[in-house]
C-alpha positions as CSV (number, residue, x, y, z in Angstrom):
1,M,6.1,29.6,0.6
2,T,4.4,31.4,3.4
3,K,3.6,29.7,6.7
4,Q,-0.1,30.1,6.1
5,T,0.2,28.4,2.7
6,V,2.2,25.5,4.2
7,L,-0.3,25.0,7.0
8,G,-3.2,25.1,4.5
9,R,-1.6,22.6,2.2
10,V,-0.6,20.3,4.9
11,T,-4.0,20.4,6.5
12,Q,-5.8,19.8,3.1
13,L,-3.6,16.9,2.2
14,A,-3.8,15.3,5.6
15,R,-7.6,15.4,5.4
16,A,-7.8,13.9,1.9
17,N,-10.3,11.1,1.6
18,I,-8.3,8.3,-0.1
19,N,-11.4,5.9,-0.4
20,A,-13.3,8.5,-2.2
21,L,-10.6,9.2,-4.6
22,I,-10.3,5.5,-5.3
23,D,-14.0,5.1,-5.9
24,Q,-13.9,8.0,-8.5
25,A,-10.8,6.7,-10.3
26,E,-11.2,4.8,-13.7
27,D,-7.8,3.0,-12.9
28,P,-7.4,2.9,-9.1
29,Q,-3.8,1.5,-9.4
30,K,-2.6,4.2,-11.6
31,M,-4.3,6.8,-9.5
32,L,-2.7,5.4,-6.3
33,D,0.6,5.4,-8.0
34,Q,0.1,9.1,-8.9
35,L,-1.1,10.0,-5.5
36,I,2.0,8.2,-3.9
37,R,4.3,10.3,-6.1
38,E,2.4,13.5,-5.3
39,Y,2.3,12.8,-1.6
40,T,5.9,11.9,-1.5
41,G,6.7,15.2,-3.3
42,N,4.3,17.2,-1.2
43,I,5.8,15.7,2.1
44,S,9.3,16.5,1.0
45,E,8.2,20.1,0.1
46,A,6.2,20.5,3.3
47,E,9.1,19.2,5.4
48,Q,11.4,21.8,4.0
49,A,8.9,24.6,4.6
50,V,8.1,23.4,8.0
51,A,11.9,23.1,8.8
52,A,12.3,26.7,7.7
53,T,9.3,27.8,9.9
54,I,10.9,25.9,12.8
55,G,14.2,27.6,12.1
56,N,12.6,31.0,12.2
57,L,10.9,30.2,15.4
58,R,14.1,29.1,17.0
59,L,15.8,32.4,15.9
60,M,13.0,34.3,17.6
61,E,13.4,32.3,20.7
62,Q,17.1,32.9,20.7
63,D,16.6,36.6,20.1
64,H,14.1,36.6,23.0
65,R,16.5,34.9,25.3
66,E,19.3,37.3,24.3
67,D,16.9,40.2,25.1
68,V,16.1,38.7,28.5
69,D,19.7,38.1,29.2
70,A,20.6,41.6,28.1
71,A,17.9,43.2,30.3
72,R,19.3,41.3,33.3
73,E,22.9,42.3,32.5
74,W,21.9,46.0,32.0
75,G,20.1,45.8,35.3
76,Q,23.2,44.6,37.0
77,K,25.3,47.3,35.4
78,A,22.8,49.9,36.5
79,L,22.9,48.6,40.0
80,A,26.7,48.6,40.0
81,A,26.8,52.2,38.7
82,S,24.3,53.3,41.2
83,K,26.3,51.8,44.1
84,K,29.4,53.5,42.8
85,A,27.7,56.8,42.6
86,D,26.5,56.3,46.2
87,E,30.1,55.5,47.4
88,L,31.6,58.6,45.5
89,R,28.9,60.9,46.8
90,A,29.5,59.7,50.4
91,A,33.1,60.3,49.8
92,G,32.4,63.9,48.8
93,S,32.9,63.3,45.0
94,A,29.6,64.8,43.8
95,A,30.8,65.2,40.3
96,D,32.1,61.6,39.8
97,A,28.9,60.4,41.6
98,D,26.7,62.2,39.0
99,T,28.7,60.6,36.3
100,F,28.0,57.1,37.6
101,D,24.4,58.0,38.2
102,N,24.1,59.0,34.5
103,L,25.7,55.6,33.6
104,A,23.2,53.9,35.7
105,K,20.4,55.7,34.0
106,V,21.8,54.7,30.6
107,A,22.0,51.1,31.8
108,L,18.4,51.3,33.0
109,G,17.3,52.7,29.6
110,R,19.0,49.8,27.8
111,Q,17.4,47.4,30.2
112,L,14.0,48.9,29.5
113,Q,14.6,48.6,25.8
114,S,15.6,44.9,26.0
115,E,12.6,44.2,28.2
116,Q,10.3,45.8,25.8
117,E,11.8,43.9,22.8
118,A,11.4,40.6,24.7
119,K,7.9,41.4,25.7
120,T,7.0,42.3,22.1
121,A,8.4,39.0,20.7
122,E,6.5,36.8,23.2
123,P,3.1,36.8,21.4
124,T,4.7,36.1,18.1
125,I,6.7,33.3,19.6
126,A,3.6,31.9,21.2
127,S,1.5,32.1,17.9
128,Q,4.4,30.5,15.9
129,T,4.8,27.7,18.4
130,V,1.1,26.8,17.8
131,V,1.7,27.0,14.1
132,V,4.7,24.7,14.3
133,D,2.8,22.2,16.4
134,K,0.0,22.1,13.8
135,L,2.5,21.7,11.0
136,R,4.1,18.8,12.7
137,T,0.7,17.2,13.4
138,G,-0.1,17.7,9.7
139,L,3.1,16.2,8.6
140,D,2.6,13.2,10.8
141,Q,-0.9,12.8,9.3
142,M,0.4,13.0,5.8
143,K,3.0,10.4,6.5
144,T,0.3,8.1,7.9
145,K,-1.8,8.8,4.7
146,L,1.2,7.9,2.6
147,T,1.7,4.7,4.5
148,Q,-2.0,4.0,4.0
149,L,-1.8,4.8,0.3
150,K,1.2,2.4,-0.2
151,S,-0.7,-0.4,1.8
152,T,-3.9,0.1,-0.2
153,R,-1.9,0.2,-3.4
154,D,-0.1,-3.1,-2.5
155,E,-3.4,-4.7,-1.5
156,L,-5.0,-3.6,-4.7
157,V,-2.2,-4.9,-6.8
158,A,-2.3,-8.2,-5.1
159,R,-6.1,-8.5,-5.5
160,S,-5.8,-7.5,-9.2
161,E,-3.2,-10.2,-9.8
162,S,-5.3,-12.8,-7.9
163,A,-8.3,-11.8,-10.0
164,Q,-6.4,-12.2,-13.2
165,A,-5.0,-15.6,-12.1
166,Q,-8.5,-16.7,-11.4
167,N,-9.8,-15.4,-14.8
168,R,-7.0,-17.2,-16.5
169,M,-7.9,-20.4,-14.6
170,M,-11.6,-20.1,-15.5
171,D,-10.7,-19.5,-19.2
172,A,-8.6,-22.6,-19.1
173,V,-11.5,-24.5,-17.5
174,K,-13.8,-23.1,-20.2
175,S,-11.4,-24.3,-22.9
176,I,-11.4,-27.7,-21.4
177,D,-15.1,-27.8,-21.4
178,V,-15.2,-26.7,-25.1
179,M,-12.6,-29.3,-26.1
180,D,-13.2,-32.1,-23.6
181,P,-10.8,-34.9,-24.1
182,T,-13.1,-37.3,-22.3
183,S,-15.6,-36.9,-25.2
184,E,-12.8,-38.2,-27.6
185,L,-12.2,-41.0,-25.2
186,S,-15.8,-41.8,-25.3
187,R,-15.9,-41.9,-29.1
188,F,-12.8,-44.1,-29.0
189,E,-14.5,-46.4,-26.5
190,D,-17.6,-46.6,-28.7
191,K,-15.4,-47.5,-31.6
192,V,-13.6,-50.3,-29.6
193,R,-16.9,-51.6,-28.4
194,R,-18.2,-51.8,-32.0
195,E,-15.0,-53.7,-33.0
196,E,-15.5,-56.0,-30.1
197,A,-19.1,-56.6,-31.1
198,K,-18.0,-57.1,-34.6
199,A,-15.5,-59.7,-33.5
200,V,-18.1,-61.4,-31.3
201,G,-20.5,-61.5,-34.4
202,K,-17.8,-63.1,-36.5
203,Q,-17.1,-65.7,-33.8
204,E,-20.8,-66.4,-33.6
205,L,-21.0,-66.7,-37.4
206,A,-18.0,-69.0,-37.5
207,A,-19.4,-71.1,-34.7
208,S,-22.8,-71.5,-36.5
209,S,-21.1,-72.4,-39.8
210,L,-19.0,-75.1,-37.9
211,D,-22.1,-76.5,-36.2
212,A,-23.8,-76.8,-39.6
213,Q,-20.8,-78.7,-40.9
214,F,-20.9,-81.1,-38.0
215,E,-24.7,-81.4,-38.5
216,Q,-24.1,-82.2,-42.1
217,L,-21.5,-84.7,-41.3
218,D,-23.8,-86.4,-38.8
219,S,-26.5,-86.5,-41.5
220,L,-24.1,-88.2,-43.9
221,G,-23.2,-90.7,-41.2
222,E,-26.8,-91.6,-40.7
223,S,-27.3,-92.0,-44.6
224,A,-24.4,-94.4,-44.7
225,E,-25.8,-96.4,-41.8
226,V,-29.1,-96.7,-43.7
227,E,-27.5,-97.8,-46.8
228,A,-25.3,-100.4,-45.0
229,R,-28.4,-101.8,-43.3
230,L,-30.2,-101.9,-46.6
231,A,-27.5,-103.8,-48.2
232,A,-27.4,-106.3,-45.3
233,L,-31.1,-106.9,-45.6
234,K,-30.7,-107.6,-49.2
235,A,-27.9,-110.0,-48.7
236,G,-29.8,-111.9,-46.0
237,S,-32.7,-112.5,-48.4
C-alpha cells in the first residue's frame, strides 16, 4: 500500500458521515455492526501502513543525521590533513606536504558529497513529516469515529430493546382489554344479584302465605265467637 493510498483511505474514512449512513440503512443495527467490523479492520490495516511510513521516515532521518555527521567528520579530517601538510612544508618536506594536501582534498570531496546527500534528503524528510502528521491525525479521527459507532450502536440496541418491551407491554394490555376479567366479574355479580333477588322474592312469597294463614285463623276465630254467642242467646231464651 502506497503512502498516498493510505492517506486517501484514512482521510475518506475519517470524514465518513455516520448519521447519513444510518438514515439510509434498512437495518441500522446490522449496518452499524458491519461498519464497526470494517472500521476495526481498516484501522488495523492503516496502523500497519502508517507504522511502515513512519519507519521509512525515521530511516531517512537517520541517514540524514549520518550524512551530517559524516560531513563534519570529513571536514575535521580535511583540517587535520591540511595542518599536517603545512607543518611538513614548513619543515622542508614538500613531497610529504603535497601528500597530506591531497588527503585534505579527498576529505573535502567526501565532506561535500555528504553535505549534498543530506541537503537532498531534507525536502523529502519535510514532506514525509507532513504526511505522517496527517496520517496520525486521520487515525485519531478514525478511532474517534469507531468510538462513536460503538456508542451509537449501543444506544440503538438499548432503544430497540426498550421499544420491543413497550410493544410487548402494549400487546399485553390489549389482550387484557379484549379478555377483560372484570367483565366476567360483572356477569357473576349480576348472577349473584339475581339469586339474591330470587331469594328475596321467595321470602316475600313465604311471608305473604304465612300472613294469609294467620288471617284465615283469625277469621275462623271470629266465626267460632259468633257461633258461641249465638248458642248463648238461644240458651237464654
